[in-house]
Phi, psi and omega in degrees: 000136179270123180291154179298321182292331176291320178293323180294327179290321179297310183299319182292321178295313181300322182283334181266339180079000177202159183284324182300308180293326176296318182297321180298317179292327179275349182064041177230171177274153179304323183291326178292322180289320174301315179298321179298316180297319179298323179291323177297314182297322179292324180289325182267342178078032179193160179284147181267338184232157179289329185213167181299335184286349173065030182266346184219125181281149174281178176299317176297317180299322181294319180298312180296322181296313184296319182288324184291323177304312180295315182297314183288329177295310180299320180295315182296320179294319179297318180293326178294317177298317180294316178299317183293316178298312180297333180273007181059037181248357179207171178118195179238131178249122181251121182237152172224138184210148172296151183314313185298322177288317181299325182272317188265338188244313188294316185304315182294323178294317181293328181302314179288315183301317184289321179303328180278355185221074177304137178086004176295134176262133180237135171230123183243128171255124179254110186203178180281171187301318182303315182286326173302311178305313179299315183296322180287313183297324182277354179082011179285339176224162183277319183223145176237148179233107187195191179280183180299140178285165176294158173300134179092353177294139180275058184229148175258130182245121180248102186293143180247307185202164173255151186221113183284151179281147175238151175272129183249130178213174176288143182287346183262013181262163176294330179299323180298331182268357183291151180296135183253156357286156187269134175264164184299320178300336178293341186253007190300330183267001185269152172267119181268129173263116185278157176210169186301326185293321185269354180300331184275357179292133183254358178308127180297323181299313183288322180301321181295321177291316184297329180298335180271354184283140178242003183230131179224129182235129183270321182278131184294319178298320177292320179300312177295326177296322177296319179293316178300326182281000181076023181282347181154193178243170178211169178242133176222151175303147183307317182300327180285348180257013186295331184218071178288153175297158178304132180098356177242153179218161181245128185245145182283140178260148182282334184282107183286351180278354181270084178212163173242160174247119184255141181207184178260137183247135173224153179293142173292150173056033176222131180286127176296144174293156179304324182291314179296315180301317179296320182287327177304308180293317182299313180301313180300316177294317178297324181293320180301322182292327189250007183296319181297314179297333181264001180058039175264141176264101182291153177259000000 
């Protein structure tokens, strides 16, 4: 078998017309290059050049040269692609995140990350925690950004920050003018609209109110539309209330146990792609720089 580097030596000699210049380009000695050409000729059973001066290829040499140029070009391009992927500079990055993270945290991080990696493909799923967990666990995405997974899930969870819940209501209601922070008895007469984010709350005060709830909305946009329509009030993490629609407000709760822990989710027992690993680190560092401005409590 003729090695690729031997074919590269042949191509370089043919293009330079002499062994000395070819050896300089290859960072090898002239004698080493000559030996390589001799090995190819011995292997093929014929001369590669018409004369010792190496200025003119033989018929056999021309055939080998033509095929080698194509082979080396494809090989070099393949190695470039592999090196770029391994260096986390290309490929496809698939992410899933809860809406508050997808809207408020990921865009700014991606803006810088993508600028450093032209041609990078990004796919982002904006959905609730339950679906984020499923997408990561099933391998449909590389990284997830959501709350803690359920017990028994085959996921690795790297916590990033805690996020207290806020009560969301219409700005023109008496509740909006109530003294804060709000205790659960202050909400006794209110209709609670449940959502995926607040289902994990274990506060007894909240659970008592939730038991009376007859409305549950999974999509955040639809949830806020229901509150705007006067269908009731709801609870959302503070980050999700950063840019509420006109006519809605977020109020502080007295119950300090009402918070979520947000982190990065990856599948267990699966090696992260270089790109996913790079964004994992980049996002964590970017969040540290912007946490204070976003009023996030890092873990």
